[in-house]
N, C-alpha and C positions, 0 to 999 in steps of 0.2 A: 504494500500500500504506500508507505512513506519510507524514504531512506535519508531524508534531510528536511530541515526547515529553514526558512529565511528569518533570521533574527534581526529586526530593525530597531534601532535606537534613535530617538529624536531628542536633541538637547536644544533648549532655548537659552543661550548664554546671557541674555538680558532679562531673563525671567519669563514665565509662561505668559503668552499674549492673551489679551482679553478679546473675547469673541466680537464684541461691538466695535472695538478698535480696529480689528481686522476688516470688518464690514465697511468701516469708514476709510479704509485705505492706509492704516498704519503699516509701516514697513516691518516685516518680521523676517529675521535671518536665522533660521534654524540650522543646526548641524545635523545631518542625517548620515548614519553609519549602518551599513547592511553587511551581515555575515551569513554565510551558508554553514549551518550546523548539522553535522551528520547525526543520524539517529540510529542507535544500535538496534538490530533486529529484535532482540529480546524486549525492548521497550514497546515495540509495535505489536508483538504477539502476546504480551502478558495479559493477565486478567486482573485489572485494577479493582474491580468490585469484590472479588472473592479471595484474592491472594494477598495476604498481609505483607509478606516479604516483597512482593512485586511493588506494592504501594510504597514501601520504604525506599526501594531502589528508585522509583519514579520521583519521589519527593527529594531524594538526594541529588538526582540529576537536575531537577528544576532548581534546587537551591544553588547548585554550582553555576547554572546559567545566570541566575540573578546576582550572584557574587561577582561573576565576570562582568555583567552589565553595569553594576554599581561602580566597579573599578574603571570601566570605560567612560562612564558619565563623568566621574571625577577627573579623568585624564583630559577629556574633551573640554570641560569647563576650564581647567587649569591652562591648557594651551590657548584657549580663546582669550582668557584674561591677560595672558602674556603677549597677546597680539600675534601669536604664531599662526602661520597658515595651517588650517585644518583641512587635510585632504581626505 
């Protein structure tokens, strides 16, 4: 079914934009980072509802993704504040 997912991170270095401001034409300059994340076949074929060990494995995998994403957000914000070009 799946062998990978696209992990997209959006960072607003100047803070989250307001909806109404965007509607009124305020300029928003987000930093968008996309990564292709492989998915182990065991995560696709497991039984989340009935297998406690599989749920633990899935939660650990998701926790690792969020830990990586938090580090990436900090890095992108830091580079943006330093005026570095974010590619």
